[in-house]
N, C-alpha and C positions, 0 to 999 in steps of 0.2 A: 428140363422144365418145359411145359407146353407153351406154345406161342400165345394162347389166350391168357395164360397166367402171367407170362412176362409182360404182355401189354397192360394187363390189369394193374400189376404192381407199378409200372411206369406211370400210367395215368393217375393212379392214386397219389403219387408223390409230386405231381406237377405243382409249381408255385402259384398257378392261377387256373381258371377253368376256361376251356376253349372247345368250341364245337361248331356244328353246321346248323342251318335252319330246319333240317329234317334228318331222320335217321334211316330212311328208306330211299334208295335210288338204284335203279337197275344197272346204272353205268359204273357202280362202285366195286364191281368184282375185281379182285386183285389190288384194289386201292384200300378198301375198308373191309370187305368180306373176302374170305378165301375163295379160290376158284370152285365153282359148283355149289356154293352155299345156297340153301333154299331161302325163300323170302321169310319163312317162319323163323329163321335164325338170324336175320339181318340185325335186329335189335341187339341180340346177344353179342354179335361181333362189333357193332358200332360202339357199344358201351365199354368195350375193351380196347378201343382205339382212341376214343375221346372220353372226356369226363363230364360232359354236359351236352344238351341239345336244346335248341330253341323250339319250343312246341308250337309251331305255327298252325298245326292242324286244329288245335282247340279254338282258334279264332273263328273258324268256319262252322264249327259244331262240336259239341262234346261227345266223345266216344262213351261207351257204356262203362259202368263201374267195374265190370269184369275185365274190360280192357285195361283200366288203370291197375287192377290187381296183377294182370299178366305182365304189364310193363315193369311193375315193381319186382315180380318174381324173376323175369328174364334179364334184367339189367345188372351190371356188375356192382359189387359193394363200393360205396363211395360215389357212385354216379348220381347226377342231379338233372332232373327235368325242369326246364324253365318254361312254364306254361304261359301262353298268350291268352288274355281274357277274351271271351267270345265277343264277336262284333254285335251280337244282339244287345250286349250291355254298353259297349263303347261307342258304337256308331248308330245303331238303330234307336236305342233308348236314350242315348246321350247321358247315361248315368242316372236317369230319373225313372222311377216306376219300374225298376228291373229287379225287384226283390226275389222273384222266383228264379230268374236266370242266375242271379248271384248265388243263391243258395245251392243251385245245382252245380255251379262251378266250384264252390267251396267244398261240396261233398266229394267231387272228383279229386280235387287237389289234396284233400285230407287223406285219401287212400295212399297217395304217394308220400305225403308228409309222415304218416304213421309208419310207413315202411322205410323211412330215412332215405327217400329218393327225390325229395322236392327241393329245388332251388328257389330263387325269387321268381314269383309270377309277375307278369307285367301287363299293365294297362296302356294301350296305345289309343289315344283319342284322335279323331280324324282331323283333316286339314281345315275344316270349318269350325272346329271347337276352339273358339278364341278366348282371350282373357276375360271377356264379359261373362264367361261361364265359370269364372273362378269359384263362386259359391257352390255351384253344382259339384265341381271337382273336390272342393274342401269337404262338403257334406259326405261325398261318396268315400273318400279315403278315410274319413273318421269312422266309417262303419266297418272297415276291413279288420279282420281279427289280427291282433298283434302277435299271436304265436306263429303266424306265417310271415314270410318275407316278401316284399313287394318292390316294384319299380314302375315308373311312369314315363311314358314317351309322349311329348307334345309335338305338333307339326305346324300349327298356324304360326306364321312368321312374327306376329306381335308378341309371342311368348319370348322372343329373342331380342328384345329391345334394349338390353343392357341398361335397363332403368327400372321403373316401378313394376311392370308386369313380370319381368324375369326375376327380379328380386323377391317378389311376393311368392312366386312359384317355388323358388329355391328354398325360401324360409319355411314354407308349408312342408315340403318334402323333408327338410332337415329336422323340423320339429317332430314329424311323425316317423322318423328313421326309415324313410322310403328312398330308394335309390332313384336317381335320374338317369334315364336311358340316354346314352350319347350316340347319336346317329351320324354316320359319315358316308355320304354318297359321292364325295369328290372323285374317287377312283372311277366310278361308273361314268361320270360326265366329263372326264378330262379330254376325251376325243369323241368324234362322231362314232356311232355304232359300227361294229364290224360285221354284224349279222342281224337277222330278224329278231332273235331272242333278245339281244342287247337293245335293239330299237324299241321293242315292246317294254323292256324294263325301264328305259329312259322316259317313257310316257307315264309310268306308274310311281316311280320312286321320287320322293320329295327332295328338294335342294335346300334343306334347312341349314342355318349356320351351324358350324361345328363348335362344340363346347368341350371342355375338360372338367366340368363341374362335378364335384363329389358331394353328395348329400347324405350318404350313409356308408355302410361297411362293404357293400358289394357293387362297386361301379360296373355298369353294364355298357359295353361298346358293341354296337351293331354296325359293321362296316361292309359296304357293298362294293365289290370289285368288278373285274372284267373277266371275260372268258379267256383272254390272253392274260394269264395270271401274273406274268412278269411285269405287267403294267401297274400292278398294285404295290411294287416294291418301295417306291419312294414314299408312299403313304404309310406302309408298314414301318419304315425307318423313322417316321415322325412319331408314331404311336408307341413303339416298343420302349423307348426310355420313359415315357409317361406311365405305361403299365408297370415297368420295373419299379418306378418310384412308388406306385400304389402298393405293390407287393412288399417293398422294403419298409413301408410304413405300417404294415400289418393288415392291409386290406385284402379282400378276396375278389379280384376282378373276374368278370364273366365276359368273354370275347366270342362273338358270333360272326363268322366269316361267310358272307353271302356272295354268290356269283349269279349273273343273269341265268346261266344254265347250271343247275344244281350239281352236275357232274364235276364241275371244277372247284366246288367249295372245299373239299378235303385238301386239294393242293394249295389253295389259298391259306388254309389253316397251317399246313406244314411249313409254308414260307414264313408265316408269322412266328411259329415256334422256333424254327431254325434261327431267325433273326434275333429272337429273344435270347436264345442260348449264346449267340455270338456276343451280344452286348453284356450278358451276365458272366461271360467267361467260362461257360460250361460246354461240354460236348453234346451236340444234338443226338437224340436216340437213333439207334439202328433199326432196320426193319427185320422182321422174322423171315427166315429163309423160305418158308412155304408160300409167302405172299409175294416174293420177289419176282419182278418182271423187268425186261430191259429198260423201259422208259419210265413207268410209274413207280413211285415209292410210297410206302406207308409212312405214317406220321411218327409213330412211336414204337419202340421195342419193348 
């Protein structure tokens, strides 16, 4: 059996979805892509290592519809793209007067949906989008087509008041069957930065309170780690039993492992998966021979 087929079968049977914030990184040769794989084949190999990706690129601008079709054609069966809504909608328009931008995003997302490659798309509103904008958020999510799945991430600290604001948000998302994005940047901020990339990341990533709130069927965890991936372990150990509880109750979690330097995101994901297998009492997957190198290891067999 070919390595790509073995990887595909393994990822297709995972009890939850796990992936990185991107599917292209030049430093992933022998980690995610076979040695010598051309850039045009990176998506092919990524989707046979992981079963989802956080589509951060769509936040900065929508690719062409031809690109969406290519993504659908090149990705493995069962793979899911989780698209981030463009900042033109979430940050620049603040959810008002963005009909044209929303229509374009829905057209792009529908290509992947029709090809059975679309996971939950998520709206991330900015740190200045406070609870006094609740009606804007409510009106916007009411316009989202119900045949697609959605998630929402808030960053203003008043949404985490454990009182009226947080309750209203949770109720809105629950009523609309929209998942709440759970964001955990504690691993990033546990120590001063080790390098310039971590220092830059600490100026950008928010320190919002950590929640475990589930409002629909696909809880989404975005967790930001360190370039020394071993520093993430104690946080992985906290989340794994929670994720297993979600899985055991019939939910389909989405886990996205971020690192300040993208080159370390796959190793973060591997640690998460290995820890999950340990708690679940199963053997973690082995790596295909042709990817094997002395130090780095692939995530799945």
